[in-house]
N, CA and C of each residue as an Amber inpcrd file, in Angstrom:
protein
   654
   0.3490000  -0.8710000   0.1340000   0.1140000  -0.0130000  -0.3840000
   1.0200000   1.2070000  -0.2500000   0.7060000   1.9800000  -0.6810000
   1.7590000   3.1150000  -0.7940000   0.4710000   4.5210000  -0.2370000
   1.2540000   5.6570000   0.2710000   0.2820000   6.4190000   1.4010000
   1.0710000   7.5230000   1.3550000   0.5130000   8.6570000   1.0590000
   1.1550000  10.1150000   0.9760000   0.9360000  10.4010000   2.4840000
   2.2990000  10.5710000   3.1130000   2.1380000  11.2530000   4.3950000
   2.4370000  12.6570000   4.1360000   1.1750000  13.6350000   4.5740000
   1.6490000  15.2930000   4.5300000   1.5720000  15.7000000   5.8900000
   2.2560000  15.9540000   6.4290000   2.6070000  16.7220000   8.0080000
   2.8860000  17.9520000   8.0630000   2.0530000  18.9160000   8.8250000
   2.4130000  20.0500000   9.2160000   2.4320000  20.9390000   8.0380000
   1.5750000  21.4190000   7.6250000   1.0220000  22.1730000   6.3540000
   1.0970000  23.4290000   6.7640000   0.5930000  23.7550000   8.0320000
   0.5130000  24.6840000   8.6060000   0.2470000  25.9170000   7.5600000
  -1.1920000  25.7460000   7.4710000  -1.8280000  26.4490000   6.7250000
  -1.2600000  27.1160000   5.5110000  -0.4820000  26.1170000   4.7250000
   0.4400000  26.8240000   3.4350000  -0.4860000  26.3650000   2.3750000
  -1.5230000  27.1020000   2.1470000  -2.2010000  26.4630000   1.1890000
  -1.5350000  26.3310000  -0.0920000  -0.8620000  27.4300000  -0.4710000
  -0.1750000  27.3850000  -1.9370000   0.8360000  25.9680000  -1.7930000
   1.9110000  25.6750000  -0.5860000   2.9980000  24.4310000  -0.8960000
   1.8130000  23.3060000  -0.9420000   0.5320000  23.0440000  -0.3420000
  -0.4890000  22.0240000  -0.2650000  -0.8580000  21.7010000  -1.2410000
  -1.1340000  22.7960000  -2.2530000  -2.1240000  22.4460000  -3.5480000
  -0.7390000  21.7380000  -4.6730000   0.8480000  22.1840000  -4.5920000
   1.8250000  21.9730000  -5.3660000   2.0900000  20.1680000  -4.7970000
   2.3010000  20.0200000  -3.4740000   2.0260000  18.8780000  -3.3150000
   0.8650000  17.8980000  -3.5290000  -0.5690000  18.3240000  -3.4970000
  -1.5190000  17.5210000  -3.6200000  -1.4780000  16.9150000  -5.1260000
  -0.5620000  17.9380000  -6.1890000  -0.9960000  17.7880000  -7.5300000
  -0.0240000  16.8170000  -8.1100000   1.5260000  16.5760000  -7.2400000
   2.1390000  16.1570000  -7.2980000   1.8100000  14.1910000  -6.6430000
   0.5350000  14.4360000  -5.6810000   0.2740000  13.1330000  -5.4440000
  -0.9140000  12.6050000  -6.2200000  -1.4710000  13.1630000  -6.7820000
  -2.2930000  13.3020000  -7.7940000  -1.6370000  12.5230000  -8.9160000
  -0.5690000  12.6810000  -9.2980000   0.1170000  11.6350000 -10.5440000
   1.0260000  10.7270000  -9.8650000   0.9980000  10.5870000  -8.4880000
   1.5410000   8.9210000  -7.7490000   0.5230000   8.2420000  -7.8600000
  -1.3790000   8.5810000  -7.8680000  -1.9720000   7.2720000  -7.7950000
  -1.4350000   6.4730000  -5.9310000  -1.6070000   6.9470000  -5.2750000
  -1.2400000   6.8190000  -4.1090000  -2.6830000   5.9870000  -4.0180000
  -2.6500000   5.2620000  -2.5470000  -4.3150000   4.4720000  -2.2480000
  -4.3610000   5.1010000  -1.1590000  -3.7520000   5.5990000  -0.5070000
  -4.2220000   6.7610000   0.6770000  -3.1830000   7.9480000   1.0030000
  -4.3950000   9.0290000   1.8430000  -3.4490000  10.1950000   1.8480000
  -3.3500000  10.2340000   3.4890000  -2.5510000  10.3930000   4.4010000
  -2.7440000  10.9880000   5.7590000  -1.8160000  12.0670000   6.2090000
  -2.8940000  13.0140000   6.6030000  -2.5870000  14.3890000   7.2830000
  -2.0480000  14.3130000   8.6830000  -0.9240000  14.6510000   8.8580000
  -0.4370000  14.1390000  10.2120000  -0.2780000  15.0710000  11.3130000
  -1.0370000  15.7950000  11.1110000  -1.2850000  16.8970000  12.1120000
  -0.4930000  18.3100000  11.9190000  -1.1330000  19.2600000  12.9690000
  -0.6890000  20.7220000  12.1160000  -1.1000000  21.1390000  11.0090000
  -2.1180000  20.7210000  10.4300000  -2.5360000  21.3380000   9.3870000
  -3.2240000  22.8540000   9.2370000  -3.5720000  23.6320000  10.0270000
  -4.0140000  24.5220000   9.4400000  -3.5490000  25.8620000  10.5200000
  -2.8610000  26.0630000  11.0980000  -2.2270000  26.8550000  12.2370000
  -0.8430000  27.3940000  11.1300000  -1.7390000  28.6790000  10.7050000
  -0.5920000  29.6360000   9.9310000  -1.3520000  30.2610000   8.9530000
  -1.1200000  30.7590000   7.5720000  -1.6930000  32.2040000   7.2780000
  -3.2960000  31.7270000   6.2110000  -3.2180000  30.2770000   6.4940000
  -4.8940000  30.3160000   5.2810000  -5.4690000  29.0490000   5.9580000
  -5.8440000  29.5180000   7.6230000  -6.6700000  28.0060000   7.9740000
  -7.9160000  27.9410000   6.7440000  -8.6760000  28.5550000   6.1620000
  -9.9750000  28.8340000   6.3320000  -9.6910000  27.9040000   4.8130000
  -9.0650000  28.4820000   3.7350000  -8.0980000  27.8340000   2.5560000
  -7.8670000  26.2510000   2.6220000  -7.0990000  25.9320000   3.9550000
  -6.8180000  24.9140000   3.6940000  -7.6140000  23.6640000   4.0840000
  -8.3220000  24.3560000   5.1240000  -9.7700000  23.5850000   5.5150000
 -10.3950000  22.8930000   4.4150000 -10.7520000  24.0460000   3.3140000
 -11.7330000  24.1450000   2.1870000 -10.9740000  22.6290000   1.4580000
  -9.9550000  22.8440000   1.0730000  -9.1200000  21.9270000   0.3380000
  -8.5590000  20.4300000   1.0800000  -8.6000000  20.3080000   1.9860000
  -8.1820000  18.8170000   2.8800000  -9.7600000  18.3680000   3.0220000
 -10.9730000  18.9120000   2.8650000 -12.0470000  18.4190000   3.3790000
 -12.1910000  18.2580000   1.7780000 -11.7650000  18.2930000   1.1500000
 -12.4970000  17.8570000  -0.4080000 -11.9960000  16.5830000  -1.3030000
 -10.7390000  15.9330000  -0.2640000 -10.1290000  14.9760000  -0.3440000
 -10.9300000  13.5440000  -0.0060000 -11.5930000  12.7200000  -1.0390000
 -12.4240000  11.3890000  -0.5850000 -11.0300000  10.7250000   0.0190000
 -11.5450000   9.9990000   1.4150000 -11.0010000   9.2960000   2.1100000
  -9.8070000   9.6530000   2.4600000  -9.4800000  11.0060000   2.4910000
  -8.4420000  11.3980000   3.7030000  -8.6910000  10.7500000   4.9470000
  -7.5230000  10.5820000   5.7160000  -6.9240000  10.0840000   7.1810000
  -6.4160000  11.5200000   7.6100000  -6.5740000  11.6500000   9.0700000
  -6.1070000  12.5780000   9.7140000  -5.9290000  12.4880000  11.2020000
  -4.4600000  13.0740000  11.6250000  -4.0800000  12.5920000  12.9030000
  -4.1350000  13.9100000  13.3540000  -4.4950000  13.8410000  14.5500000
  -4.4590000  15.1520000  15.4110000  -3.2180000  15.5920000  16.1360000
  -2.6640000  17.1220000  15.5090000  -1.5560000  17.5280000  16.2650000
  -1.6840000  18.2270000  17.2010000  -0.6710000  18.4100000  17.9500000
  -0.8990000  19.6330000  19.0570000  -1.4220000  21.0860000  19.0710000
  -1.3360000  21.5390000  17.4870000  -2.2000000  22.3860000  16.5730000
  -3.5850000  22.6390000  17.1990000  -4.0720000  21.1040000  16.3050000
  -5.5160000  20.6270000  16.8570000  -6.0030000  20.6260000  18.3350000
  -5.0120000  20.0890000  19.3360000  -4.9460000  20.2950000  20.1330000
  -5.4760000  21.3550000  21.1250000  -5.5060000  22.1410000  20.6210000
  -4.9120000  23.5030000  21.5210000  -4.9270000  24.6090000  20.3950000
  -5.7060000  24.9130000  19.4920000  -5.4340000  26.1720000  18.4210000
  -5.2950000  27.4770000  18.8450000  -4.8890000  28.1960000  18.5700000
  -4.5800000  29.5170000  19.0460000  -5.6660000  30.7210000  18.9600000
  -6.2950000  31.2660000  18.8340000  -7.4890000  32.1780000  18.8510000
  -7.6980000  32.3950000  17.8170000  -6.8250000  33.1030000  17.2410000
  -7.0620000  33.4290000  15.4580000  -7.5420000  32.1380000  14.6110000
  -7.1290000  31.0230000  14.8260000  -7.1500000  29.9000000  13.9810000
  -8.6630000  29.3850000  14.3770000  -9.2160000  29.5520000  15.2800000
 -10.1580000  29.4430000  15.6260000 -11.5790000  30.5480000  14.8950000
 -11.1580000  31.2700000  14.8460000 -12.1930000  32.5060000  14.3900000
 -12.1010000  32.0020000  13.1200000 -10.9380000  31.7940000  12.7950000
 -11.1640000  31.3360000  11.1340000 -11.2670000  30.2120000  10.4540000
 -12.1360000  29.2500000  11.4190000 -12.0010000  27.7370000  11.0980000
 -13.4780000  27.8720000  11.4950000 -14.0030000  28.6050000  12.6600000
 -15.5780000  28.2560000  13.1710000 -15.6690000  27.6560000  14.2880000
 -16.6510000  27.2140000  14.6220000 -16.5300000  26.2790000  16.1800000
 -16.7310000  24.7320000  15.5440000 -17.5090000  24.4430000  14.3170000
 -17.6710000  23.1830000  13.7380000 -16.1370000  22.3800000  13.4090000
 -15.5560000  23.2030000  12.4980000 -14.4290000  23.1030000  12.4340000
 -13.4900000  22.8500000  13.3610000 -13.1320000  23.3260000  14.1000000
 -12.2440000  23.1800000  15.1700000 -12.9060000  22.0600000  16.0410000
 -14.1640000  21.8020000  16.1950000 -14.3780000  20.5090000  16.8190000
 -14.1230000  19.0240000  16.6050000 -14.1410000  19.2990000  14.8880000
 -13.9150000  18.1050000  13.9930000 -12.3840000  17.8200000  14.1160000
 -11.3650000  18.7010000  14.0480000  -9.8280000  18.4830000  14.1290000
  -9.4470000  18.0950000  15.8390000 -10.5940000  18.3880000  16.6700000
  -9.9010000  18.1110000  18.0220000 -10.2700000  17.2210000  18.0430000
 -11.5430000  16.1150000  17.3500000 -11.9280000  14.7420000  17.3640000
 -11.0070000  13.6830000  16.8680000 -10.1760000  14.2900000  15.5020000
  -9.7010000  13.7320000  14.8160000  -8.0120000  12.5020000  16.0790000
  -8.0280000  11.1960000  15.4140000  -6.9850000  10.2270000  16.5700000
  -5.9310000  10.9450000  16.7320000  -5.4070000  10.4490000  17.6890000
  -3.7460000  10.5440000  18.0940000  -2.8660000   9.8310000  17.2160000
  -3.5050000   8.5760000  16.3180000  -3.1400000   7.3900000  15.6110000
  -3.5840000   7.0950000  14.7090000  -3.3500000   6.7970000  13.4380000
  -3.7910000   6.1440000  12.3620000  -2.5100000   4.9290000  11.8460000
  -3.3560000   3.5460000  11.4690000  -3.1370000   2.5960000  11.2540000
  -3.1290000   2.3830000   9.9410000  -2.4140000   2.0780000   9.1450000
  -2.5710000   1.2700000   7.5700000  -1.2000000   0.5550000   7.3290000
  -1.5710000  -0.7730000   6.9100000  -1.0040000  -1.6530000   6.0400000
   0.2450000  -1.9380000   7.0120000   0.5680000  -1.9640000   8.5410000
   1.2490000  -2.4160000   9.7380000   2.4890000  -0.9770000   9.5610000
   1.5210000   0.0910000   9.2260000   2.0620000   1.6430000   9.3750000
   1.8540000   2.4130000  10.6760000   2.3180000   3.0150000  11.4440000
   1.7140000   3.3780000  12.8360000   1.8730000   5.3230000  12.1340000
   0.7460000   6.1270000  12.2160000   1.0240000   7.2900000  11.9210000
   0.6600000   8.2540000  13.2550000   1.5670000   9.3520000  13.8160000
   1.7500000   9.6320000  14.8670000   1.7870000  10.9700000  14.7760000
   1.6120000  12.3790000  15.5320000   2.3450000  13.4730000  14.8620000
   3.5280000  13.4750000  14.8520000   3.8480000  13.3490000  16.5780000
   5.5970000  13.2190000  17.0730000   5.9940000  12.1190000  17.5870000
   5.0820000  11.2280000  18.2870000   5.3820000   9.6230000  18.5850000
   4.0800000   9.0030000  19.1690000   4.2470000   7.9280000  19.2800000
   2.7600000   7.3600000  19.3600000   1.8140000   7.6400000  20.9740000
   2.6200000   8.2740000  21.7150000   1.7170000   8.7130000  23.1730000
   2.3470000   9.9300000  23.4540000   2.7930000  10.8280000  22.5320000
   2.9340000  12.3100000  22.9110000   3.2330000  13.0770000  21.5400000
   2.1740000  13.9940000  21.4370000   2.2240000  14.4580000  20.3120000
   2.8540000  16.0850000  19.9340000   3.9430000  15.9620000  21.1850000
   5.0010000  17.3330000  21.4430000   6.1920000  16.9790000  21.5820000
   6.8640000  15.3640000  21.9040000   8.0250000  15.2150000  22.2250000
   8.6880000  15.4060000  20.9880000   9.9450000  15.6760000  21.1240000
  10.9470000  15.6900000  20.5220000  11.7210000  14.6020000  19.7260000
  11.8960000  14.6300000  18.4270000  12.8260000  13.5220000  18.3240000
  13.6170000  14.3050000  17.0750000  14.9290000  14.0250000  17.3880000
  15.7100000  14.6310000  15.7820000  16.5370000  13.6530000  15.5120000
  16.9800000  13.8960000  13.9950000  18.1150000  12.9570000  13.6100000
  19.2480000  12.5910000  14.5750000  19.4710000  13.6670000  15.6440000
  21.0240000  13.6950000  16.3080000  20.3750000  13.3560000  17.6710000
  19.1210000  12.7450000  17.8330000  18.5620000  12.5270000  19.5660000
  19.4860000  11.4540000  19.7870000  19.0450000  10.9960000  21.2020000
  20.0380000   9.9030000  22.0300000  18.9900000   8.8370000  21.3350000
  19.9110000   7.7080000  21.5060000  19.3010000   6.2420000  21.1790000
  18.0520000   5.9630000  22.3640000  18.4310000   6.7710000  23.6260000
  17.7240000   5.8210000  24.7560000  16.3280000   7.4480000  24.4150000
  16.6140000   7.6880000  23.8490000  14.8790000   8.5260000  23.4150000
  14.2750000   8.5670000  22.2700000  15.2880000   7.6480000  21.6110000
  14.0240000   6.8350000  20.6340000  13.4820000   5.8550000  21.0100000
  14.0840000   4.5710000  21.8410000  13.8130000   3.5950000  22.2870000
  12.7710000   3.9510000  23.6840000  12.2610000   5.1150000  24.2470000
  11.5720000   5.3140000  24.7600000  10.1970000   5.7340000  24.4980000
  10.4150000   6.4070000  23.3110000   9.0180000   7.1060000  22.1000000
   8.6110000   5.7820000  21.6240000   9.4330000   4.3790000  21.3800000
   8.6890000   3.4910000  20.7170000   8.2920000   2.7430000  21.6690000
   8.7110000   2.8430000  22.7180000   8.3600000   1.6170000  23.9080000
   7.0830000   1.1900000  23.4430000   7.0840000  -0.2570000  23.3960000
   5.9230000  -0.8440000  23.7550000   4.8510000  -1.1290000  22.2970000
   5.7070000  -0.1350000  21.3940000   5.4520000  -0.4300000  19.9510000
   5.5840000  -1.1940000  18.9710000   5.1580000  -2.3420000  17.8200000
   6.1040000  -3.3280000  17.5960000   5.6860000  -3.0810000  15.9780000
   4.7910000  -1.5810000  15.6690000   4.8630000  -1.7570000  13.9860000
   5.8920000  -1.4310000  13.5240000   5.7360000  -2.2830000  11.9770000
   7.1730000  -2.0600000  11.4110000   7.5020000  -0.7290000  10.9880000
   7.0750000   0.1130000  11.0310000   7.0440000   1.9200000  10.9380000
   6.4690000   2.4200000  11.5640000   6.9700000   3.5830000  12.4180000
   6.1090000   4.7120000  12.9910000   6.5140000   5.9830000  11.8550000
   5.4960000   6.6150000  11.5670000   5.6680000   7.8880000  10.8270000
   5.4970000   9.1530000  11.5950000   6.1240000  10.2400000  11.9060000
   5.8370000  11.1380000  12.4680000   6.3170000  12.2730000  11.6800000
   5.6470000  13.8880000  12.4280000   6.2660000  14.7750000  12.2580000
   7.0740000  15.8670000  13.3760000   6.2460000  16.9360000  13.1790000
   6.4690000  17.6410000  14.4700000   7.0950000  18.5150000  14.6070000
   8.8810000  18.0660000  14.1430000  10.5990000  18.7850000  13.9680000
  10.4760000  19.4000000  12.7120000   9.4620000  18.9490000  12.2090000
   9.6100000  19.4230000  10.3670000  10.9810000  19.2860000   9.2560000
  11.6420000  18.1980000   9.9080000  12.6420000  17.7050000   9.2000000
  12.6550000  16.1120000   8.8090000  13.0630000  15.7750000   7.1920000
  13.1160000  14.9210000   6.8970000  14.1470000  13.8650000   7.3330000
  13.5610000  12.4350000   8.2490000  15.0840000  11.7590000   8.4540000
  14.4070000  10.4210000   8.9650000  15.5130000   9.3430000   8.9740000
  14.9820000   8.0640000   9.2910000  16.1280000   7.6840000  10.4690000
  15.2270000   6.8440000  11.1270000  16.2810000   6.3220000  12.3890000
  15.4000000   5.3700000  12.7820000  15.9200000   3.6130000  12.2870000
  15.5140000   2.6850000  12.5640000  14.2880000   2.5100000  12.4630000
  13.3410000   2.1630000  13.0700000  11.6060000   2.2650000  12.7160000
  11.1940000   3.6930000  12.2850000  11.5170000   4.7170000  13.0370000
  10.8590000   5.9970000  13.2300000  11.3540000   6.5590000  11.6150000
  10.0720000   7.7800000  11.1490000  10.4910000   8.2480000   9.9860000
   9.7760000   9.6180000  10.1190000  10.3250000  10.7510000  10.1420000
   9.5000000  11.8830000   9.8900000  10.1900000  12.5310000   8.2720000
   8.8320000  12.8260000   8.0210000   8.6320000  13.4920000   6.5320000
   8.8280000  14.6480000   6.0900000   9.0970000  15.2290000   7.1810000
   9.2670000  16.4680000   6.8690000   8.0700000  17.3190000   6.7950000
   8.1710000  18.4010000   6.6180000   6.8000000  19.7590000   6.7850000
   6.3310000  20.0320000   5.3400000   5.3000000  19.9060000   5.3280000
   4.4080000  20.5630000   3.6740000   5.0300000  21.9930000   3.7430000
   4.4810000  22.8320000   4.6660000   4.1120000  24.3450000   4.7660000
   5.0570000  25.2120000   5.7370000   6.1810000  24.2320000   6.5120000
   7.0390000  24.9360000   7.4170000   8.3230000  24.3620000   7.6110000
   9.2430000  23.7080000   6.7030000  10.1060000  22.7260000   6.6340000
  11.7470000  23.7140000   7.3640000  12.1040000  22.8860000   7.7350000
  13.8390000  23.4870000   8.3440000  14.6900000  22.5090000   7.8050000
  14.6540000  23.1580000   6.3630000  15.5100000  21.9120000   5.5440000
  16.5190000  22.9000000   4.6440000  16.9360000  24.3420000   5.2060000
  17.5920000  24.9410000   4.1470000  17.1260000  24.9390000   2.8040000
  16.0010000  25.0960000   2.7890000  15.3120000  25.1020000   1.5790000
  14.3690000  25.3470000   1.3960000  13.4600000  26.5270000   0.3250000
  12.1080000  26.5510000   0.6410000  11.4500000  26.2760000  -0.6920000
  10.5360000  24.9410000  -0.0070000  10.0360000  23.8500000  -0.8160000
   9.1350000  23.5150000   0.3060000   8.0970000  22.7320000  -0.4380000
   7.2270000  21.8470000   0.4810000   7.6080000  20.0800000   0.6020000
   7.9110000  19.6370000   1.6970000   8.2570000  18.6280000   1.8080000
   7.3420000  17.4900000   2.7710000   7.5650000  15.7540000   2.1440000
   6.1480000  15.1260000   2.3020000   6.8670000  14.0200000   2.2120000
   6.3850000  12.4100000   1.7950000   6.8540000  11.3710000   1.8730000
   5.8390000  10.6460000   1.4600000   5.9540000   9.5830000   0.8390000
   5.3170000   8.5510000   0.4860000   5.9770000   7.2000000   0.9900000
   4.7810000   6.3510000   1.6820000   5.0310000   5.4160000   2.4830000
   4.7240000   4.0680000   1.7610000   5.3930000   3.2360000   1.8850000
   4.7280000   1.9880000   1.4760000   5.6080000   0.5060000   1.8280000
   6.5480000  -0.7130000   0.9670000   7.2140000  -0.9380000   1.8590000
   8.2670000  -0.6440000   2.5840000   9.0640000   0.6270000   1.5650000
  10.1010000   1.6790000   2.3870000   9.4590000   3.0880000   2.0960000
  10.4410000   3.9060000   2.2640000   9.7390000   5.4610000   2.4050000
  10.6860000   6.2610000   1.1980000  10.1250000   6.7150000   0.4570000
  10.5930000   7.4480000  -0.2970000  10.1420000   9.1490000  -0.2090000
  11.5200000  10.0010000   0.1710000  11.2690000  11.2190000   1.3100000
  10.9240000  12.0630000  -0.6250000  10.1770000  13.1860000  -0.5130000
   9.7900000  13.6400000  -1.7690000  10.1170000  15.3970000  -1.3320000
  10.3320000  16.4140000  -2.2570000  10.0770000  18.0980000  -2.0670000
   9.4720000  18.0440000  -3.4850000   8.8420000  19.2690000  -3.1280000
   7.7240000  19.8740000  -4.0900000   7.9820000  21.2360000  -3.9360000
   8.5050000  21.6950000  -5.1860000   8.5030000  23.5510000  -5.2880000
   7.3000000  23.7770000  -5.3310000   7.0250000  25.1240000  -4.9530000
   5.8490000  25.9850000  -5.2970000   6.3190000  27.2740000  -5.4220000
   5.0160000  27.9570000  -6.0890000   5.0890000  29.3980000  -6.3260000
   5.3030000  30.2050000  -4.9770000   6.3880000  30.5610000  -4.7840000
   6.8850000  31.2490000  -3.6220000   6.6990000  32.7310000  -3.4930000
   6.5780000  33.5150000  -4.1350000   6.6560000  34.6660000  -4.7710000
   5.0110000  34.9870000  -4.3970000   4.0340000  34.1050000  -5.4010000
   2.4670000  34.5640000  -4.7150000   2.3760000  33.8160000  -3.6980000
   2.8210000  33.3790000  -2.8700000   2.4650000  32.5940000  -1.5540000
   3.1460000  34.3720000  -0.2990000   4.2070000  34.6220000  -1.0430000
   4.8180000  36.5000000  -0.0580000   3.7730000  37.2130000  -0.7480000
   3.3730000  37.3370000  -1.9430000   2.1560000  38.3750000  -2.1800000
   0.8820000  38.3160000  -0.9000000   0.3850000  36.8420000  -1.4480000
  -0.8040000  36.7380000  -0.5420000  -0.9550000  36.9840000   0.6270000
   0.6140000  36.6390000   1.4660000   0.5280000  36.1180000   2.9450000
   0.4790000  37.5330000   3.1470000   1.5500000  38.6490000   2.7220000
   1.4790000  40.0560000   2.7360000   0.4060000  40.6070000   2.8960000
  -0.5010000  40.5420000   2.1940000  -1.9770000  41.0170000   1.6080000
  -2.9440000  40.1100000   2.8000000  -2.3290000  39.3690000   3.7480000
  -3.7010000  38.3840000   4.7180000  -3.7040000  39.6840000   6.0040000
  -4.4670000  39.0670000   6.6800000  -4.6620000  39.6290000   8.2950000
  -3.9350000  38.8500000   9.2590000  -3.0580000  37.7330000   8.5160000
  -2.3180000  36.9560000   9.6700000  -1.8470000  37.5890000  10.5270000
  -1.8590000  37.6450000  11.7660000  -0.4670000  38.2970000  13.1450000
   0.5630000  37.8670000  12.7030000   0.8510000  36.6010000  12.1320000
   2.2840000  36.6770000  12.1020000   3.0490000  36.3050000  10.6970000
   2.2720000  36.8140000   9.6530000   2.8950000  36.9900000   8.2050000
   3.7030000  37.8460000   8.3240000   4.3820000  38.6100000   8.7010000
   5.5720000  39.5310000   8.7540000   6.8840000  38.4080000   8.8000000
   6.9070000  38.3200000  10.0300000   7.4430000  37.2550000  10.5630000
   8.1240000  35.6430000   9.6260000   6.7720000  35.3870000   9.0720000
   7.1080000  33.9760000   8.1270000   7.2230000  34.5630000   6.9600000
   7.3500000  35.4330000   6.4350000   8.1490000  35.4570000   5.2270000
   9.0650000  35.5570000   4.8470000   9.6020000  36.3200000   6.4750000
  10.8020000  37.0810000   6.7370000  11.6810000  35.5290000   6.6960000
  11.4290000  34.7890000   7.6750000  12.0280000  33.7040000   8.3000000
  11.9850000  32.0280000   7.8760000  10.9890000  32.0890000   6.7250000
  10.5580000  30.9710000   5.9760000  10.4380000  31.1990000   4.5700000
  10.0080000  32.0290000   3.5830000  10.0640000  32.2480000   2.4040000
  10.9100000  33.1360000   2.1770000  11.6370000  34.2440000   2.4300000
  12.5930000  35.0110000   2.1250000  14.0000000  34.3190000   2.3670000
  13.8350000  33.9090000   3.3200000  15.4200000  32.8540000   3.8740000
  14.8000000  31.3510000   4.0770000  15.7570000  30.5930000   4.2210000
  15.0550000  29.3510000   4.6850000  15.7840000  28.5120000   6.1700000
  15.1430000  28.4200000   6.7400000  15.5120000  28.0110000   7.9170000
  16.9590000  27.0080000   8.0500000  18.1790000  26.7990000   8.6800000
  18.6950000  26.3320000   8.5720000  18.6180000  24.4460000   9.1790000
  18.8290000  23.6660000   8.8320000  18.0200000  22.5480000   9.5690000
  19.3010000  22.0590000  10.2770000  20.4300000  22.1930000  10.3100000
  21.4990000  21.9080000  11.4410000  21.1060000  22.6910000  12.6290000
  20.8100000  24.2410000  12.3910000  20.1850000  25.2900000  13.3470000
  19.1540000  24.8790000  14.4620000  18.1280000  24.2650000  13.2260000
  17.0000000  23.9140000  14.0490000  17.1880000  22.4600000  14.7610000
  18.0720000  21.5700000  14.3840000  18.2030000  20.6000000  15.1810000
  18.6650000  20.8190000  16.3390000  19.6950000  22.0030000  16.6940000
  20.6730000  22.7050000  17.3450000  19.3400000  23.1410000  18.8740000
  18.5290000  23.8850000  18.4650000  17.6370000  24.3220000  19.0160000
  16.6660000  23.4060000  19.7550000  16.1760000  22.5110000  18.8250000
  15.3880000  21.1190000  19.5500000  15.8500000  20.1900000  20.1660000
  17.1080000  19.9800000  20.3420000  17.8120000  19.7230000  21.2270000
  18.4160000  20.0530000  22.5530000  18.4040000  21.5130000  22.4800000
  18.5070000  21.9480000  23.5580000  17.6070000  22.2730000  24.2820000
  15.9580000  22.0570000  23.9270000  14.9490000  22.1810000  24.4890000
  13.8130000  21.0470000  25.0050000  14.4520000  19.8000000  23.9750000
  14.0380000  18.2910000  24.5910000  14.3850000  17.8640000  25.3790000
């Protein structure tokens, strides 16, 4: 079974549109959204896009569990309640999809985390793969796979990152129209627009700096 794993969209509808075009060409058998779907510049537009995907599966992330007030206002009460009710894990074809780790939607794991951290995070789990996101960087350590982020990657590259999960894992990178995204975000009323454009679209967050930051706070 080939599954498109799309994590950490963060309301970046421009990136998601480009990824979904790639996904359609791949003819996957399922799509899993791995949480933190709406918290970003375009929650309403992202909601419309994901709800139009027949049979998509959703995992609740920490941003769905505790959405900020601006996102609540943009989505409305019904959509907030819908996303709050998403399961914390989804199982398909012997693979477990979670947001950060199977038991915790905020636990930090990077490619540099200690072996003990991975052992603790996967304790009691026997799936052949555990697919996660949360730290926005693609990597694989043993059974744990991080798909990277569609909307807010820390890869030193302004693009959308995701994965196709089958017998193995195929990491993907999809370009999108960055200038269009900059214009639309700048014209929006999202409180985080200026910072996001400067730090995520006009520049590319460094993978190494992100790892060092996450390991300090883990």
